[in-house]
N, C-alpha and C positions, 0 to 999 in steps of 0.2 A: 829567486828563481831566475835562471838564465833564459835568454831569448829562445834558445833551442829547446829547453825543457818546456817552456810555455807553448811553443808550437806543437811539440809532441803530445802534451797534455790536451791541447785543443783538438788535435786529430783524434785522440782516444775518446774524448767526450762525444765528438760528432759521430764516430763509428758506433759507440755504445748507444747513443740516442737513435741513430739510423736503424740499427738492427732491431731494437725494441719496437720502434714505430712501424717498421715494415711488417711486423707480426700483429697478432691479436693481443694488445697490451692488457686489456681487462681480463682476458682468459689466463694470461701469464700470471698476473697478480693474484687471481683467484686460486690458481694452482699452488702458487707460493704460499698462500694463506693456509693451505692444508697442513703445512709443516708446523706452524704454530710454535709452541715451546720446544718442539723437537730441534729447532735450530740451536738452542742452548746445549742440548746433548751432543750435537755435531761439533760445537766449539770445544766441549770437554773432550770429545774423542780426539780432536786434533792435537791435544796435548801429548798424545802417545807418539806420533811421528816427530813432534817437537823435542821430546825427551831423547829419542833415538838420534836425531840430528845433533843434539848437544853432546851426546857420546861420541859422535863422529868427529867433533871438534876436539873434545877432551883427550882422545887417544893420541893426538898429534903433539901434545905437550910432553916434554921429556920427563917431567916430574908431575904426574897426574894423580898421585895418591891422595886420598882424603876427600872431604866434602867440598872444600873450597874451589878447586879447579872446575869440578863438574857444575857446581852451583853457578859459578861465574860464566861458564860456557852456556848454561841454560838461559840465564838472563840475557846474555849477549845474543843468543839465537832468537830469543823472543823479540828483543829490540830490533834486530836486523830484519826479521821477517815482517814485523810491523811497518818498518820503514819501506821495505820493498813493495808492500801491498798498498800503502796509503800515502806515501810521500811522492812528490813530483820528480824526484831524482832517478826514478826507474830502479833498475837492479844494481846501480852503483852505490846509492846511498846506504843500503843495508850493510854491506861488508865494511864500509868506512865506519859506521856507527858501532859495529861489532868489535872492530879492532880498537877503537877509542875506548869502548866500555871495558874491554879486558885490560888495556894499558892503564886506564885510570882507576882500576881496582887493584893495582899493584904489580901487574905483569910488565916486564920491559917491553917498550913499544915495538922493537924489532921482532921479538918473539910473538907478540900479539898479531902484528901485521902479517908475519910469515904464516902463522897457523890459520888465520882467516883466509889468506890468499890461497893456500894449498887446499883447505877445506872446501872453499867455493869452487875451485877447479875440479876436485874429485866429485863433489856433489853434481856438477854439471855432466861430468862423464857418466855418473850413475844414472842421471836423467836420460841421457842418450840410450843407454842400455835398456832402461825401463820403456822408453818409446819403442825400441826395436822389439821388445817382448810384445807390446801391443800390436805391432805390425804383424808379427807371427800369429798372434791370436786372430787378427782380422783375416789373414790369409787362410787360416784353417777353418774359419767360420763360414765364409762364402766367397764365391768368385764373381759375384754380380758386378756389372760395369761400374756402377757408382762406388762400390766398395773398392774396386781397383783404382779408381781415381783418387779416393781418399787415402788408400795405401801409398800411392805415389806422392801425394801431398805430404803425408806423414814422413815418408823417407826423405823428401826434400827438406822438410823442417829439421829432421834429425841431422841430415848432412850439413845444413846451415849451422846448426848448433855445434856440430863436430868441428867444422872449420874454425869457428870462433874460439872454442875452448882449446882446440889443438894449437892454434896460433898463440893463444894466451899462455899455454903451457910452455911452448918452445921459447917464448920471449922471457918467461920467468927463469928458465934454465940458463939464460944468457944475460942475466942482470937487469931485469925489468926496471926496478926502482932507481937504480943508479943511472941508467940510460935516460929515463924520464927526467930526473932531477938535473942532469948535466944539460939536457936539451933545453929545459926551462932557463937554466943559467945562461946558456949561449943566446937564447932568444931575447932575454931581458937585458943582457949585458951587465948584470949585477954580479960583482965578484964576492958579495957577502953570502953566497950560497954554499960556501965550502963546508960549513957544519951540516947543512941539509944533505949534501952529497955524501958525506961520511956516514950519516944516519941511514941514508938510502942504501948504501953499500952494505951496511950491517944487516939490513932487512934481507938483501939478496943472499948474503951468506947464511942467514937463518933459514931462508926458503930452501936453499940447496941442502942444508943440513937435514931438514925434515924429509926431503925426497930421498936422501940416502938411507933413511930408516924404513926399509921395505915393509917390515911387519906392521908398523904404524900406518903407513900409507895404504896398505891392503885392507887393514881393519877399518880405516876411515871410509874407504870406498865401499866396502861391503855394508857397513852400517848405513851409509847414505842410500844405497840401493834398497836395503830393507825398509828404510824410512819411506821411500817412494812407494814401495809395494804395500806397506801398511796403510798408507794414505788412501789406498783403494777403498778401504772401509768407509771413508767419508762419503764417497759417491753412493756406496751401497746403502748407507743410512739415510742420506738425503732422499734418494729415490723412494725408499720405504715410507718416509714421513710425507712425501708428496702424494702418496697413494698410487705410485707406479713402480712397484718393486722390480728389481732386475736381478739376474743371477750374478754370482761373484765374477764369472768370466766377462760378462757384459760391463760390470763395474770397472774391471781391470782395463777393458778396452777403452771405455770413456775416459778414465783417469790418465792412462798412459798417453794416448793420442792427444787428449785435451791439454796435458802438460807440455807435450812437444810443441803444439801450436802456440801455446802461451809463451814458452821459452824462446821460440823464434822471434817473438815480438817484444824482446826484452827492453828495447829502447822506449817503448810506449809505457808510461807509468801504469802499473797494475795490469798491463795488457788490456786496457779498457777497449771494449768493442771487439777485439780480436778473440778473446776468450768466449764471448757470447756467440760470435759467428762460428767458432769452432764447435761449440756444443750444439748449435743449430744444425750443423752438418752431420755431426756424429750421432745425434739422437736416434735417427731411424735405424742405425746399426744395432741398437739395443732394443728396438721395438718401441721406442718412445716417440710421442708426438713432438712437433717443434715447440709447442707451448711448454711441455714438461722439460724439454732440453734447456730452454731459456730460463725456466724457473729454477732448474738445477744450478745453472750458472749464477743466478742471483742469490741463491741460497749459499753458495760458496762465498759470494761477496759479503753476505750478511755475517758469515763466520769470520771473515777477515776483519770486519768492523768490531765484532764482539771481542776478539783477541787483540786486534791491532791498536784500537784506541787506548785500552789500558796499557799496552806496551809503550806507546808513545808518551802517555801520561806518566808512566813510571820513569821514563828517561828524563822528562822535563822536571819532575819533582826531585828525582835523585840528583840532577845537576844543580838545582837551586839549594838543595839541602847539604851539598858538599860531598855526597856519597860518590858522585862522579864529578871530579874536578875539571876545570877547564883544560883545554888542550895545550 
C-alpha cells in the first residue's frame, strides 16, 4: 500500500467512525439487526445489476458470441467490484484487476485493457445521467430549502464526476497509455521501456477502435444505465427489511444521489464515511430517520462484504491454481 493510499484509507476510517459516533450507534445497530437474513437476499439481488454490468463489458468485444466472453466478463466484473469495495486502492484497483483477469483467461492484453477502459468510462457517464435523474426527482418532489441545498450538492458532485470522466475520455482519445508510458520512460531515464511503449500504443489503438463502433458503445452505455437503475431495487429491499419501507421513487432518489456522492469521493477506498454522511443527509428526503439512513448504508456495506470477500477469495485461489496466471 502506498503512503497516499494509507492516508486516504485513514481519512475514510476516521470519517466513517466520526459519522457513526456522532449519532445514536446502539439505535443504528438495532435498526440494522431488523434486516437479519434479509441481507443475504439483498446480496443475491445485487447479482442482477452485476449480470447487466457484465453484459455492458461483453458487448464491447468484437467477437462476443458464445458463453466464454460473457462468463469471463461476469467474473471480471465480480473481481473488479470486490476490489473497488474492499481494497485500499480505491476505484483504480478494480479496473486493473478486471483487465488482468480477462487477459489472463486468454484475451489479448490490449483488447482487455481497452474494453475495461471504455467500459469504466461509459459506466461513469451512465452514473452521471443516473444522478441527474435523481436531481430531477428531487426537484419534482419538493422545493424545501434543505432539499435545494442537497440538489445543489448533488449537481456539484455530478459536475465533479463529469469533469473527471470527461477529461479521462479526452485523454483516451489522444493516446492515454502511450503518453503515460513515454512519460515514465523519460522520468526514469530507462531506455528499456520500448516494448512497454509499443504495448501501450497497441492499447490506445484498441481503445480508439472500440469508440469507432458506435452501436457497441451505445449498447454498453445503455446497459450500464439500466444497471444503475436496477440497483435501485437494492435500496428498496433494504428499507423494507429494516422495517422502514419506501416508495420506488424515494428508493431511486436515495440510490442515485447516494451513488453520486460516493462517486465524487472515488479517491477514498470504498468512500468510507462519505457514503454514510451522504445517506445521513438524504434520509429525511425519503421520510427516514437518521438511524435508518445510516443502517441502510451499513446494510450496503454488509452486501459488499457478502459478495466482495468471495470475489477476492476467488481471485486469490484462481491465481494460485493457475487459472489466472501471473502478469
